[in-house]
N, CA and C atoms as a LAMMPS dump frame, in Angstrom:
ITEM: TIMESTEP
0
ITEM: NUMBER OF ATOMS
501
ITEM: BOX BOUNDS ff ff ff
-5.0000000000000000e+02 5.0000000000000000e+02
-5.0000000000000000e+02 5.0000000000000000e+02
-5.0000000000000000e+02 5.0000000000000000e+02
ITEM: ATOMS id mol type element x y z
1 1 1 N -411.83 -37.526 289.466
2 1 2 C -412.283 -36.71 288.333
3 1 3 C -413.732 -36.182 288.734
4 2 1 N -413.847 -34.863 288.507
5 2 2 C -414.994 -34.17 288.767
6 2 3 C -416.033 -34.176 287.489
7 3 1 N -417.235 -33.663 287.469
8 3 2 C -418.208 -33.665 286.443
9 3 3 C -417.745 -32.97 285.228
10 4 1 N -417.255 -31.847 285.273
11 4 2 C -416.462 -31.124 284.182
12 4 3 C -415.535 -31.851 283.521
13 5 1 N -414.37 -32.321 284.32
14 5 2 C -413.454 -33.321 283.682
15 5 3 C -414.036 -34.445 282.949
16 6 1 N -414.966 -35.17 283.507
17 6 2 C -415.552 -36.248 282.829
18 6 3 C -416.305 -36.033 281.785
19 7 1 N -417.196 -34.906 281.771
20 7 2 C -417.923 -34.494 280.673
21 7 3 C -416.993 -34.122 279.539
22 8 1 N -415.958 -33.322 279.698
23 8 2 C -415.012 -32.981 278.642
24 8 3 C -414.149 -34.298 277.96
25 9 1 N -413.784 -35.094 278.853
26 9 2 C -413.051 -36.253 278.616
27 9 3 C -414.163 -37.088 277.553
28 10 1 N -415.24 -37.178 277.807
29 10 2 C -416.199 -37.99 277.237
30 10 3 C -416.543 -37.332 275.83
31 11 1 N -416.93 -35.929 275.692
32 11 2 C -417.027 -35.284 274.692
33 11 3 C -415.883 -35.227 273.49
34 12 1 N -414.778 -35.245 274.28
35 12 2 C -413.556 -35.245 273.396
36 12 3 C -413.405 -36.595 272.672
37 13 1 N -413.422 -37.616 273.55
38 13 2 C -413.33 -39.114 273.187
39 13 3 C -414.361 -39.34 271.986
40 14 1 N -415.544 -39.081 272.198
41 14 2 C -416.794 -39.352 271.427
42 14 3 C -416.395 -38.617 270.27
43 15 1 N -415.812 -37.537 270.276
44 15 2 C -415.403 -36.76 268.979
45 15 3 C -414.494 -37.367 268.204
46 16 1 N -413.456 -37.979 268.695
47 16 2 C -412.39 -38.688 267.978
48 16 3 C -412.87 -40.164 267.393
49 17 1 N -414.07 -40.62 268.171
50 17 2 C -414.38 -41.898 267.617
51 17 3 C -415.574 -41.834 266.641
52 18 1 N -415.957 -40.532 266.541
53 18 2 C -416.867 -40.203 265.569
54 18 3 C -416.362 -40.633 264.029
55 19 1 N -415.224 -40.38 263.855
56 19 2 C -414.719 -40.676 262.467
57 19 3 C -414.849 -42.223 262.059
58 20 1 N -414.865 -43.111 263.225
59 20 2 C -415.066 -44.514 262.988
60 20 3 C -416.47 -44.89 262.422
61 21 1 N -417.409 -43.966 262.84
62 21 2 C -418.84 -44.305 262.207
63 21 3 C -419.212 -43.246 261.138
64 22 1 N -418.245 -42.667 260.409
65 22 2 C -418.617 -41.913 259.331
66 22 3 C -418.97 -40.414 259.582
67 23 1 N -418.504 -39.661 260.692
68 23 2 C -418.858 -38.279 260.745
69 23 3 C -417.652 -37.617 261.341
70 24 1 N -417.784 -36.382 261.231
71 24 2 C -416.639 -35.583 261.62
72 24 3 C -416.668 -35.203 262.997
73 25 1 N -415.512 -34.612 263.449
74 25 2 C -415.302 -34.447 265.07
75 25 3 C -416.26 -33.575 265.631
76 26 1 N -416.462 -32.289 265.114
77 26 2 C -417.547 -31.601 265.54
78 26 3 C -418.823 -32.06 265.737
79 27 1 N -419.423 -32.815 264.805
80 27 2 C -420.638 -33.501 264.666
81 27 3 C -420.672 -34.265 265.823
82 28 1 N -419.597 -35.285 266.024
83 28 2 C -419.679 -36.319 267.046
84 28 3 C -419.472 -35.606 268.423
85 29 1 N -418.955 -34.439 268.474
86 29 2 C -418.865 -33.789 269.862
87 29 3 C -420.306 -33.247 269.932
88 30 1 N -420.949 -32.731 269.259
89 30 2 C -422.376 -32.176 269.507
90 30 3 C -423.101 -33.22 269.895
91 31 1 N -422.962 -34.35 269.082
92 31 2 C -423.879 -35.643 269.575
93 31 3 C -423.593 -35.964 271.013
94 32 1 N -422.42 -36.012 271.496
95 32 2 C -422.043 -36.454 272.755
96 32 3 C -422.539 -35.448 273.681
97 33 1 N -422.472 -34.133 273.452
98 33 2 C -423.012 -33.148 274.265
99 33 3 C -424.484 -33.393 274.518
100 34 1 N -425.227 -33.636 273.467
101 34 2 C -426.817 -33.772 273.467
102 34 3 C -427.019 -35.189 274.301
103 35 1 N -426.3 -36.199 273.859
104 35 2 C -426.445 -37.412 274.491
105 35 3 C -426.486 -37.413 275.934
106 36 1 N -425.415 -36.741 276.687
107 36 2 C -425.38 -36.681 278.095
108 36 3 C -426.1 -35.471 278.781
109 37 1 N -426.703 -34.484 277.942
110 37 2 C -427.474 -33.53 278.456
111 37 3 C -428.864 -33.934 278.83
112 38 1 N -429.391 -33.478 280.294
113 38 2 C -430.622 -34.237 280.73
114 38 3 C -431.709 -33.258 280.181
115 39 1 N -431.333 -32.11 279.575
116 39 2 C -432.366 -31.291 278.859
117 39 3 C -431.815 -30.943 277.619
118 40 1 N -432.926 -30.761 276.67
119 40 2 C -432.567 -30.149 275.344
120 40 3 C -431.833 -28.993 275.435
121 41 1 N -431.011 -28.694 274.546
122 41 2 C -430.118 -27.529 274.341
123 41 3 C -430.363 -26.797 273.142
124 42 1 N -430.108 -25.358 273.235
125 42 2 C -430.388 -24.557 272.061
126 42 3 C -428.838 -24.517 271.268
127 43 1 N -429.211 -23.963 270.101
128 43 2 C -427.873 -24.03 269.323
129 43 3 C -426.963 -23.103 270.1
130 44 1 N -427.311 -21.878 270.716
131 44 2 C -426.523 -21.158 271.409
132 44 3 C -425.865 -21.785 272.436
133 45 1 N -426.465 -22.769 273.191
134 45 2 C -425.936 -23.514 274.32
135 45 3 C -424.795 -24.304 273.788
136 46 1 N -425.106 -25.171 272.641
137 46 2 C -424.136 -25.88 271.989
138 46 3 C -422.867 -25.243 271.514
139 47 1 N -423.106 -24.098 270.929
140 47 2 C -421.995 -23.038 270.517
141 47 3 C -420.942 -22.595 271.738
142 48 1 N -421.87 -22.349 272.736
143 48 2 C -421.092 -21.921 274.024
144 48 3 C -420.15 -22.964 274.5
145 49 1 N -420.633 -24.114 274.605
146 49 2 C -420.29 -25.206 275.397
147 49 3 C -419.068 -25.849 274.645
148 50 1 N -419.171 -25.766 273.336
149 50 2 C -418.216 -26.373 272.487
150 50 3 C -417.198 -25.521 271.764
151 51 1 N -417.55 -24.259 271.968
152 51 2 C -416.685 -23.142 271.507
153 51 3 C -416.505 -23.357 269.81
154 52 1 N -417.827 -23.411 269.361
155 52 2 C -417.741 -23.684 267.817
156 52 3 C -418.706 -22.38 267.284
157 53 1 N -418.486 -22.31 265.907
158 53 2 C -419.339 -21.213 265.225
159 53 3 C -420.766 -21.687 265.072
160 54 1 N -421.644 -20.413 264.867
161 54 2 C -423.147 -20.756 264.435
162 54 3 C -423.193 -21.771 263.264
163 55 1 N -422.374 -21.404 262.049
164 55 2 C -422.404 -22.292 260.917
165 55 3 C -422.012 -23.554 261.07
166 56 1 N -421.05 -23.883 261.937
167 56 2 C -420.572 -25.191 262.274
168 56 3 C -421.531 -25.977 263.053
169 57 1 N -422.122 -25.237 263.992
170 57 2 C -423.125 -26.124 264.958
171 57 3 C -424.537 -26.342 263.923
172 58 1 N -424.775 -25.379 263.194
173 58 2 C -426.085 -25.385 262.304
174 58 3 C -426.016 -26.499 261.363
175 59 1 N -424.793 -26.612 260.555
176 59 2 C -424.416 -27.598 259.633
177 59 3 C -424.457 -29.035 260.251
178 60 1 N -423.758 -29.226 261.465
179 60 2 C -423.614 -30.398 261.964
180 60 3 C -424.931 -30.997 262.614
181 61 1 N -425.671 -30.067 263.201
182 61 2 C -427.069 -30.391 263.753
183 61 3 C -427.882 -30.809 262.669
184 62 1 N -427.982 -30.394 261.456
185 62 2 C -428.726 -30.716 260.447
186 62 3 C -428.346 -32.095 259.952
187 63 1 N -426.869 -32.328 259.942
188 63 2 C -426.393 -33.819 259.545
189 63 3 C -426.925 -34.721 260.522
190 64 1 N -426.927 -34.358 261.906
191 64 2 C -427.239 -35.209 262.811
192 64 3 C -428.901 -35.572 262.696
193 65 1 N -429.56 -34.695 262.483
194 65 2 C -430.777 -34.804 262.289
195 65 3 C -431.357 -35.778 260.888
196 66 1 N -430.411 -35.719 259.957
197 66 2 C -430.465 -36.46 258.721
198 66 3 C -430.261 -37.931 259.135
199 67 1 N -429.071 -38.12 259.98
200 67 2 C -428.743 -39.359 260.384
201 67 3 C -430.011 -39.996 261.366
202 68 1 N -430.887 -39.245 261.876
203 68 2 C -432.091 -39.683 262.791
204 68 3 C -431.484 -39.931 264.131
205 69 1 N -430.63 -39.267 264.652
206 69 2 C -430.212 -39.345 265.936
207 69 3 C -430.284 -38.185 266.875
208 70 1 N -430.651 -36.919 266.264
209 70 2 C -430.922 -35.688 266.829
210 70 3 C -432.167 -35.184 266.498
211 71 1 N -432.969 -34.555 267.301
212 71 2 C -434.314 -34.189 267.05
213 71 3 C -434.445 -32.766 267.552
214 72 1 N -435.262 -32.022 266.793
215 72 2 C -435.6 -30.733 267.258
216 72 3 C -436.792 -30.85 268.285
217 73 1 N -436.618 -30.017 269.379
218 73 2 C -437.918 -29.863 270.3
219 73 3 C -438.126 -28.308 270.455
220 74 1 N -439.491 -28.141 270.582
221 74 2 C -439.939 -26.78 270.789
222 74 3 C -440.26 -26.693 272.188
223 75 1 N -440.057 -25.499 272.852
224 75 2 C -440.646 -25.116 274.28
225 75 3 C -441.508 -24.047 274.2
226 76 1 N -442.848 -24.271 274.652
227 76 2 C -443.729 -23.305 274.796
228 76 3 C -443.275 -21.884 275.253
229 77 1 N -443.661 -21.037 274.457
230 77 2 C -443.15 -19.587 274.732
231 77 3 C -441.857 -19.377 274.38
232 78 1 N -441.047 -20.253 273.813
233 78 2 C -439.596 -19.855 273.312
234 78 3 C -439.522 -19.743 271.902
235 79 1 N -438.756 -18.795 271.537
236 79 2 C -438.472 -18.669 269.901
237 79 3 C -437.451 -19.672 269.548
238 80 1 N -436.477 -19.81 270.429
239 80 2 C -435.433 -20.666 270.012
240 80 3 C -435.679 -22.124 269.8
241 81 1 N -434.792 -22.724 268.829
242 81 2 C -434.884 -24.247 268.603
243 81 3 C -434.211 -24.891 269.848
244 82 1 N -434.519 -26.098 270.213
245 82 2 C -433.829 -26.918 271.058
246 82 3 C -433.703 -28.182 270.375
247 83 1 N -432.525 -28.951 270.729
248 83 2 C -432.17 -30.249 270.263
249 83 3 C -431.859 -30.95 271.268
250 84 1 N -432.275 -32.568 271.016
251 84 2 C -431.859 -33.591 271.848
252 84 3 C -431.7 -34.812 271.167
253 85 1 N -430.831 -35.614 271.804
254 85 2 C -430.437 -36.992 271.111
255 85 3 C -431.179 -37.965 271.402
256 86 1 N -431.178 -38.941 270.581
257 86 2 C -431.767 -40.47 270.884
258 86 3 C -430.889 -40.785 272.143
259 87 1 N -431.838 -41.173 273.238
260 87 2 C -431.103 -41.452 274.491
261 87 3 C -431.017 -42.968 274.702
262 88 1 N -431.673 -43.838 274.039
263 88 2 C -431.686 -45.337 273.995
264 88 3 C -430.621 -45.827 273.093
265 89 1 N -429.521 -46.352 273.836
266 89 2 C -428.224 -46.643 273.182
267 89 3 C -428.376 -47.906 272.18
268 90 1 N -429.296 -48.583 272.407
269 90 2 C -429.741 -49.791 271.36
270 90 3 C -430.376 -49.119 270.168
271 91 1 N -431.222 -48.023 270.279
272 91 2 C -431.896 -47.522 269.12
273 91 3 C -430.866 -46.624 268.421
274 92 1 N -429.993 -45.988 269.367
275 92 2 C -428.817 -45.187 268.578
276 92 3 C -428.012 -46.062 267.803
277 93 1 N -427.533 -47.216 268.315
278 93 2 C -426.843 -48.114 267.468
279 93 3 C -427.581 -48.639 266.207
280 94 1 N -428.827 -48.889 266.405
281 94 2 C -429.526 -49.519 265.089
282 94 3 C -429.519 -48.42 264.008
283 95 1 N -429.835 -47.267 264.607
284 95 2 C -430.03 -46.072 263.475
285 95 3 C -428.53 -45.635 262.942
286 96 1 N -427.512 -45.862 263.67
287 96 2 C -426.157 -45.476 263.061
288 96 3 C -426.046 -46.821 262.106
289 97 1 N -426.31 -48.061 262.427
290 97 2 C -426.043 -49.17 261.448
291 97 3 C -426.861 -49.003 260.289
292 98 1 N -428.265 -48.696 260.524
293 98 2 C -429.084 -48.381 259.266
294 98 3 C -428.275 -47.209 258.244
295 99 1 N -427.933 -46.132 258.772
296 99 2 C -427.369 -45.086 258.087
297 99 3 C -426.091 -45.482 257.327
298 100 1 N -425.244 -46.216 258.193
299 100 2 C -424.075 -46.78 257.632
300 100 3 C -424.197 -47.559 256.43
301 101 1 N -425.147 -48.47 256.627
302 101 2 C -425.646 -49.396 255.212
303 101 3 C -425.963 -48.697 254.243
304 102 1 N -426.827 -47.716 254.362
305 102 2 C -427.37 -46.811 253.212
306 102 3 C -426.28 -45.962 252.619
307 103 1 N -425.439 -45.555 253.544
308 103 2 C -424.438 -44.54 252.995
309 103 3 C -423.286 -45.156 252.351
310 104 1 N -422.884 -46.462 253.087
311 104 2 C -421.575 -46.984 252.809
312 104 3 C -421.713 -48.36 252.133
313 105 1 N -422.49 -49.232 252.675
314 105 2 C -422.419 -50.566 252.225
315 105 3 C -423.363 -50.802 250.862
316 106 1 N -424.483 -50.178 250.883
317 106 2 C -425.339 -50.28 249.653
318 106 3 C -424.642 -49.751 248.457
319 107 1 N -424.086 -48.556 248.537
320 107 2 C -423.222 -48.173 247.173
321 107 3 C -422.161 -48.843 246.933
322 108 1 N -421.395 -49.425 247.853
323 108 2 C -420.396 -50.378 247.643
324 108 3 C -420.658 -51.413 246.883
325 109 1 N -421.864 -52.09 247.477
326 109 2 C -422.374 -53.292 246.945
327 109 3 C -422.695 -53.082 245.516
328 110 1 N -423.443 -52.054 244.963
329 110 2 C -423.627 -51.708 243.67
330 110 3 C -422.621 -51.578 242.925
331 111 1 N -421.393 -50.944 243.186
332 111 2 C -420.125 -50.828 242.4
333 111 3 C -419.624 -52.088 242.269
334 112 1 N -419.458 -52.927 243.275
335 112 2 C -418.869 -54.234 243.309
336 112 3 C -419.749 -55.086 242.2
337 113 1 N -421.049 -55.071 242.401
338 113 2 C -421.731 -55.774 241.316
339 113 3 C -421.562 -55.485 239.857
340 114 1 N -421.386 -54.075 239.735
341 114 2 C -421.164 -53.544 238.337
342 114 3 C -419.891 -53.977 237.863
343 115 1 N -418.941 -53.945 238.821
344 115 2 C -417.346 -54.212 238.385
345 115 3 C -417.417 -55.798 237.99
346 116 1 N -417.892 -56.546 238.999
347 116 2 C -417.795 -57.949 238.79
348 116 3 C -418.528 -58.643 237.744
349 117 1 N -419.452 -57.657 237.03
350 117 2 C -420.142 -58.203 235.846
351 117 3 C -419.372 -57.653 234.484
352 118 1 N -418.318 -57.421 234.553
353 118 2 C -417.66 -56.858 233.166
354 118 3 C -417.664 -58.068 232.338
355 119 1 N -417.59 -57.64 231.079
356 119 2 C -417.209 -58.654 229.997
357 119 3 C -415.905 -59.392 230.178
358 120 1 N -415.873 -60.743 230.121
359 120 2 C -414.739 -61.398 230.152
360 120 3 C -413.828 -61.436 228.916
361 121 1 N -412.563 -61.064 228.793
362 121 2 C -411.924 -61.291 227.744
363 121 3 C -410.902 -62.34 227.522
364 122 1 N -410.843 -63.104 228.628
365 122 2 C -409.976 -64.262 228.728
366 122 3 C -408.661 -64.015 229.403
367 123 1 N -408.287 -62.797 229.639
368 123 2 C -407.075 -62.633 230.116
369 123 3 C -407.183 -62.95 231.595
370 124 1 N -405.938 -63.248 232.148
371 124 2 C -405.669 -63.52 233.645
372 124 3 C -406.149 -62.482 234.453
373 125 1 N -405.72 -61.182 234.033
374 125 2 C -406.076 -59.794 234.952
375 125 3 C -407.521 -59.674 235.02
376 126 1 N -408.378 -59.932 233.968
377 126 2 C -409.705 -59.741 233.918
378 126 3 C -410.357 -60.862 234.881
379 127 1 N -409.854 -62.051 234.629
380 127 2 C -410.502 -63.16 235.545
381 127 3 C -410.278 -62.874 237.04
382 128 1 N -409.106 -62.523 237.299
383 128 2 C -408.722 -62.001 238.671
384 128 3 C -409.788 -60.935 239.187
385 129 1 N -410.048 -59.976 238.521
386 129 2 C -410.495 -58.885 238.782
387 129 3 C -412.056 -59.323 239.057
388 130 1 N -412.637 -60.001 238.059
389 130 2 C -414.068 -60.621 238.234
390 130 3 C -414.038 -61.525 239.302
391 131 1 N -413.036 -62.52 239.751
392 131 2 C -413.111 -63.311 240.905
393 131 3 C -413.156 -62.562 242.286
394 132 1 N -412.225 -61.756 242.238
395 132 2 C -412.069 -60.847 243.703
396 132 3 C -413.117 -59.881 244.048
397 133 1 N -413.601 -59.352 242.996
398 133 2 C -414.757 -58.383 243.067
399 133 3 C -416.09 -59.225 243.353
400 134 1 N -416.305 -60.339 242.868
401 134 2 C -417.513 -60.935 243.202
402 134 3 C -417.305 -61.612 244.644
403 135 1 N -416.314 -61.939 244.951
404 135 2 C -416.033 -62.403 246.489
405 135 3 C -416.254 -61.2 247.325
406 136 1 N -415.778 -60.047 247.067
407 136 2 C -416.275 -58.983 247.865
408 136 3 C -417.529 -58.463 247.813
409 137 1 N -418.201 -58.646 246.75
410 137 2 C -419.513 -58.27 246.409
411 137 3 C -420.491 -59.349 247.31
412 138 1 N -420.038 -60.705 247.52
413 138 2 C -420.807 -61.46 248.036
414 138 3 C -420.572 -61.238 249.632
415 139 1 N -419.388 -60.917 250.102
416 139 2 C -419.376 -60.626 251.504
417 139 3 C -419.988 -59.273 251.844
418 140 1 N -419.844 -58.286 251.21
419 140 2 C -420.484 -57.048 251.586
420 140 3 C -421.975 -57.226 251.551
421 141 1 N -422.611 -57.864 250.665
422 141 2 C -423.904 -58.273 250.638
423 141 3 C -424.391 -59.193 251.853
424 142 1 N -423.727 -60.114 252.093
425 142 2 C -423.898 -60.912 253.445
426 142 3 C -423.705 -59.969 254.703
427 143 1 N -422.82 -59.213 254.815
428 143 2 C -422.814 -58.328 255.957
429 143 3 C -423.84 -57.349 255.939
430 144 1 N -424.401 -56.862 254.896
431 144 2 C -425.564 -56.046 254.875
432 144 3 C -426.68 -56.616 255.242
433 145 1 N -426.899 -57.831 254.803
434 145 2 C -428.195 -58.792 255.183
435 145 3 C -428.151 -58.985 256.653
436 146 1 N -427.043 -59.39 257.118
437 146 2 C -426.75 -59.674 258.536
438 146 3 C -427.052 -58.457 259.371
439 147 1 N -426.544 -57.075 259.02
440 147 2 C -426.713 -56.065 259.774
441 147 3 C -428.237 -55.588 259.802
442 148 1 N -428.827 -55.835 258.428
443 148 2 C -430.11 -55.385 258.526
444 148 3 C -431.004 -56.278 259.424
445 149 1 N -430.669 -57.507 259.328
446 149 2 C -431.479 -58.609 260.194
447 149 3 C -431.36 -58.186 261.9
448 150 1 N -430.211 -57.837 262.181
449 150 2 C -429.97 -57.447 263.581
450 150 3 C -430.622 -55.92 263.914
451 151 1 N -430.35 -55.308 263.046
452 151 2 C -431.114 -53.878 263.263
453 151 3 C -432.733 -54.144 263.302
454 152 1 N -433.186 -55.014 262.452
455 152 2 C -434.612 -55.306 262.412
456 152 3 C -435.176 -55.971 263.561
457 153 1 N -434.459 -56.659 264.391
458 153 2 C -434.766 -57.362 265.521
459 153 3 C -435.054 -56.208 266.586
460 154 1 N -436.116 -56.789 267.512
461 154 2 C -436.354 -55.96 268.511
462 154 3 C -435.17 -56.272 269.744
463 155 1 N -435.603 -56.169 270.944
464 155 2 C -434.536 -56.32 272.16
465 155 3 C -434.39 -57.846 272.343
466 156 1 N -434.184 -58.83 271.271
467 156 2 C -433.723 -59.97 271.386
468 156 3 C -432.554 -60.477 271.894
469 157 1 N -432.263 -61.6 272.268
470 157 2 C -430.836 -61.907 272.697
471 157 3 C -429.685 -61.799 271.955
472 158 1 N -430.094 -61.903 270.578
473 158 2 C -428.887 -61.54 269.683
474 158 3 C -428.418 -60.15 269.743
475 159 1 N -429.457 -59.232 269.644
476 159 2 C -429.144 -57.941 269.638
477 159 3 C -428.57 -57.49 270.785
478 160 1 N -428.868 -57.917 271.956
479 160 2 C -428.287 -57.548 273.339
480 160 3 C -426.811 -58.124 273.385
481 161 1 N -426.639 -59.346 272.803
482 161 2 C -425.232 -59.853 272.886
483 161 3 C -424.34 -58.988 271.928
484 162 1 N -424.928 -58.664 270.678
485 162 2 C -423.918 -57.877 269.694
486 162 3 C -423.629 -56.557 270.37
487 163 1 N -424.719 -55.976 270.979
488 163 2 C -424.427 -54.472 271.657
489 163 3 C -423.421 -54.68 272.792
490 164 1 N -423.421 -55.718 273.517
491 164 2 C -422.482 -55.968 274.685
492 164 3 C -421.087 -56.223 273.988
493 165 1 N -421.093 -56.901 272.966
494 165 2 C -419.963 -57.208 272.106
495 165 3 C -419.21 -56.045 271.669
496 166 1 N -419.96 -55.125 271.071
497 166 2 C -419.647 -53.911 270.554
498 166 3 C -418.851 -52.882 271.66
499 167 1 N -419.692 -53.067 272.913
500 167 2 C -419.26 -52.138 274.035
501 167 3 C -418.016 -52.63 274.495
């Protein structure tokens, strides 16, 4: 396999995997391209490489910057904006974990807490709803606490072991 084949396979696969961490295919493909690019790329470079529209590139770059995994860079004497990705895979994993917690786990924890604290009317269905949503709330809260502890840690042995496990 040559460089172009390997690059295209990586970008395509990363694009497909993007849905697993809550982003769309084009967004993940842009991230993959920036991740493996040795130099920052302009929006035009990204559009040409991935065969996507300016609107698609712009919207997804903005979202990747909101996630904190893509950054704008300026080049002296250039009017174009350039973009680069976080290159440290451990930092990348931490940032993705933080965003997933903020966007998914924390809202879910709030809803589960609200639902599990309804007024009990004595019926079996209400008791079961409260029981199950409390159990889910506790599990989600524990997962969020654990994830935040791992994310908050530096390069300790636990973080390294978890990153290896995820790989």
